[in-house]
C-alpha positions as CSV (number, residue, x, y, z in Angstrom):
1,M,3.2,-32.3,-10.7
2,H,6.2,-33.0,-8.5
3,L,9.1,-30.5,-8.7
4,S,12.6,-31.5,-7.6
5,K,14.5,-29.4,-5.0
6,D,16.9,-28.5,-7.8
7,K,14.1,-27.2,-10.0
8,I,12.6,-25.2,-7.0
9,T,16.0,-23.7,-6.4
10,E,16.4,-22.8,-10.1
11,I,13.0,-21.0,-10.0
12,F,14.0,-19.2,-6.8
13,V,17.3,-18.0,-8.3
14,L,15.6,-16.7,-11.5
15,V,12.9,-14.9,-9.4
16,D,15.6,-13.5,-7.1
17,E,17.6,-12.1,-10.0
18,F,14.5,-10.6,-11.5
19,C,13.6,-8.9,-8.1
20,I,17.1,-7.5,-7.7
21,E,17.0,-5.9,-11.1
22,F,13.4,-4.7,-10.6
23,D,14.2,-3.1,-7.3
24,K,17.1,-1.3,-8.9
25,T,14.8,0.1,-11.6
26,I,12.1,1.0,-9.1
27,S,14.5,2.7,-6.7
28,K,15.6,5.1,-9.5
29,H,12.0,6.2,-10.0
30,S,10.7,6.2,-6.5
31,L,10.0,9.2,-4.3
32,G,12.0,7.9,-1.4
33,N,9.3,7.0,1.1
34,K,10.4,3.6,2.1
35,P,8.7,1.5,4.7
36,K,10.5,1.5,8.1
37,K,9.6,-2.0,9.1
38,K,11.4,-4.8,7.2
39,P,9.2,-7.7,6.0
40,K,9.9,-11.2,7.3
41,M,10.0,-12.6,3.8
42,N,11.6,-10.9,0.8
43,N,9.7,-10.4,-2.5
44,S,11.5,-13.3,-4.3
45,E,10.5,-15.8,-1.5
46,V,6.8,-14.7,-1.8
47,I,6.8,-14.8,-5.6
48,T,8.5,-18.2,-5.6
49,I,5.8,-19.6,-3.2
50,M,3.1,-18.2,-5.5
51,I,4.7,-19.8,-8.6
52,L,4.9,-23.2,-6.9
53,F,1.3,-22.9,-5.6
54,H,0.2,-22.5,-9.2
55,F,2.1,-25.6,-10.3
56,G,0.2,-27.7,-7.7
57,A,-3.3,-29.0,-7.7
58,F,-4.4,-27.1,-4.6
59,K,-7.7,-25.4,-4.1
60,N,-6.3,-22.6,-1.9
61,L,-3.1,-21.4,-0.5
62,K,-3.9,-22.7,3.0
63,H,-3.8,-26.3,1.7
64,F,-0.6,-25.6,-0.1
65,Y,1.3,-23.9,2.6
């Protein structure tokens, strides 16, 4: 299945909006021990890659990425 750049962007925006709201909710209930090192990719980027991987016909993530 081929996805257009517009569709990929739409998926990313939806995931990013979800992650922003999810982070707000989690931060209200967290104990405050946040990691000191910032990750190179944010959660919405990782989740979008995983969603796109499942749309494809790849056997593993190495072939996809």
